[in-house]
C-alpha positions in Angstrom: -59.2 16.8 153.6 -61.1 16.0 150.4 -63.8 13.3 150.8 -62.3 11.4 147.8 -58.8 11.5 149.4 -60.3 10.5 152.8 -62.0 7.5 151.2 -58.8 6.4 149.5 -56.8 6.7 152.7 -59.5 4.8 154.6 -59.4 1.9 152.1 -55.6 1.8 151.9 -55.2 1.9 155.7 -57.2 -1.4 155.8 -54.2 -3.2 154.3 -51.9 -5.0 156.8 -49.0 -2.9 158.0 -50.4 0.3 156.5 -51.2 3.0 159.0 -53.1 6.2 158.1 -49.9 8.2 157.4 -48.5 5.6 155.0 -52.0 5.3 153.4 -51.9 9.1 152.9 -48.5 8.9 151.3 -49.7 6.1 149.0 -52.8 8.0 148.0 -50.8 11.1 147.2 -48.4 8.9 145.2 -51.3 7.5 143.2 -52.6 11.0 142.6 -49.2 12.0 141.0 -49.0 8.8 139.0 -50.3 8.9 135.4 -53.8 7.6 135.0 -52.9 4.6 132.7 -50.6 3.2 135.4 -53.2 3.5 138.1 -55.8 1.8 135.8 -53.3 -1.0 135.1 -52.7 -1.5 138.8 -56.4 -1.5 139.8 -57.1 -3.8 136.9 -54.4 -6.3 137.9 -55.8 -6.3 141.5 -59.3 -6.9 140.2 -58.2 -9.7 137.9 -56.2 -11.3 140.8 -59.1 -11.1 143.2 -61.6 -12.5 140.7 -59.4 -15.1 139.0 -57.4 -16.6 141.9 -58.3 -20.2 142.9 -57.2 -22.4 145.7 -55.4 -25.6 144.7 -57.7 -28.6 145.3 -54.7 -30.6 146.6 -52.6 -28.3 148.8 -54.7 -25.1 149.2 -52.1 -22.9 147.6 -53.3 -20.0 145.5 -53.2 -20.7 141.7 -54.6 -19.7 138.4 -55.7 -23.3 137.8 -57.5 -26.0 139.9 -54.1 -27.6 140.7 -51.1 -25.4 141.4 -47.8 -25.7 139.5 -46.0 -27.1 142.6 -48.4 -30.0 142.9 -48.1 -30.8 139.2 -44.2 -30.6 139.1 -43.0 -34.1 138.5 -39.5 -33.3 139.7 -40.6 -32.6 143.3 -40.4 -35.2 146.1 -44.0 -36.4 146.4 -43.3 -38.3 149.6 -42.7 -35.2 151.7 -45.2 -32.5 152.6 -44.4 -29.3 154.4 -47.4 -27.9 156.3 -47.5 -24.0 156.6 -50.0 -21.5 157.9 -50.3 -19.2 154.9 -49.2 -19.0 151.2 -46.6 -16.3 152.2 -44.9 -18.9 154.5 -44.7 -21.3 151.6 -43.1 -18.6 149.4 -40.5 -17.8 152.1 -39.5 -21.5 152.2 -39.4 -21.7 148.4 -37.1 -18.7 148.2 -34.5 -20.6 150.1 -34.2 -23.2 147.3 -33.5 -25.8 150.0 -36.8 -27.8 149.9 -38.0 -29.8 147.0 -41.1 -31.6 148.4 -44.8 -30.6 148.3 -46.7 -28.2 150.5 -50.0 -28.0 152.4 -51.4 -24.6 153.3 -53.6 -24.6 156.4 -55.1 -21.2 155.9 -54.3 -20.0 159.4 -53.8 -21.4 163.0 -56.2 -22.5 165.7 -57.2 -19.4 167.6 -60.3 -19.5 170.0 -59.9 -15.8 170.6 -60.4 -15.1 166.9 -63.0 -17.8 166.5 -60.8 -20.1 164.4 -61.4 -23.8 165.2 -59.6 -26.8 163.8 -62.5 -27.3 161.4 -61.8 -23.9 159.9 -58.4 -25.1 158.7 -57.6 -27.4 155.8 -56.5 -30.3 158.2 -59.0 -32.8 156.7 -57.6 -32.1 153.2 -54.1 -32.9 154.6 -55.3 -36.2 156.1 -57.0 -37.1 152.8 -53.7 -36.7 151.1 -51.9 -38.9 153.6 -54.5 -41.6 153.3 -53.7 -42.0 149.6 -50.5 -43.6 150.8 -47.7 -41.7 148.9 -46.7 -39.3 151.7 -44.0 -40.6 154.1 -43.0 -37.5 156.0 -45.0 -34.4 157.1 -42.9 -31.4 158.1 -44.8 -28.9 160.2 -43.5 -25.3 159.6 -45.8 -23.0 161.5 -45.3 -20.0 163.8 -44.0 -20.3 167.3 -46.9 -18.3 168.8 -49.2 -19.8 171.3 -51.8 -20.4 168.5 -49.0 -22.0 166.4 -48.0 -24.3 169.1 -51.6 -25.3 169.7 -52.1 -26.0 166.0 -48.8 -28.0 166.0 -49.9 -30.3 168.8 -53.4 -30.7 167.3 -52.0 -31.8 164.0 -49.5 -34.1 165.6 -52.3 -35.8 167.5 -54.3 -36.2 164.3 -51.4 -37.7 162.5 -50.6 -40.3 165.2 -53.2 -42.6 163.6 -51.0 -43.1 160.6 -48.3 -45.7 161.5 -45.1 -45.4 159.6 -45.7 -41.7 158.9 -42.7 -39.5 160.0 -43.9 -36.2 161.5 -41.2 -33.5 162.1 -41.2 -29.8 162.9 -38.8 -27.2 161.7 -36.0 -26.5 164.2 -36.7 -23.5 166.4 -34.3 -21.5 168.5 -32.0 -18.6 168.5 -31.8 -16.6 165.2 -28.6 -15.9 163.4 -27.0 -12.8 164.9 -29.1 -12.8 168.1 -27.5 -12.3 171.5 -28.5 -14.9 174.1 -29.0 -12.4 176.9 -31.9 -10.8 174.9 -33.6 -14.0 173.9 -36.7 -15.2 175.8 -36.7 -18.4 177.9 -39.0 -20.4 175.5 -36.8 -19.7 172.5 -33.7 -20.8 174.5 -35.5 -23.9 175.6 -36.3 -24.8 171.9 -32.7 -24.0 170.9 -31.4 -26.4 173.6 -33.9 -29.1 172.7 -33.1 -28.8 168.9 -29.3 -28.6 169.3 -27.2 -30.5 166.7 -23.8 -31.9 166.6 -21.1 -29.7 165.1 -19.3 -31.4 162.2 
């Protein structure tokens, strides 16, 4: 294999979800693509990497100091949805069911990966709450062991704010799942979060 091709495959395979075979296919695709298109792509990636900022209020990525969601006057400023990553926020936004603000933690507590509570943007969240406008915090983080640890840590931190409503997104059996194949923890969450049928 050519050294140049091997270097390209090595770099592409560092992307999440991209194995060496997919990286090779991508590299070969780039080789067949006209030079101007490849230059535009690499230029866009470079501009994105150099120009992106983190919102000073919610830690979302933005082109400016404060992201468009935080400056949108039509959003409910009394509710904040706490998510792990920007991708989680985008998934919630795509449902068009939530009109409050967000707070991006930047990960979850994971001692195995060396991520402590101080590495997350939890203090930034409490600073926002202390300003007094926020009435409800919705915690929407993964159901992994690390996610549950982070959930309980945040809930303990937020107990010092009387009158603040702290909720978590409902967890349970996914649409189309068969109960016999669902693990016990998920079934437990589904039972605990059951709702009345109207």
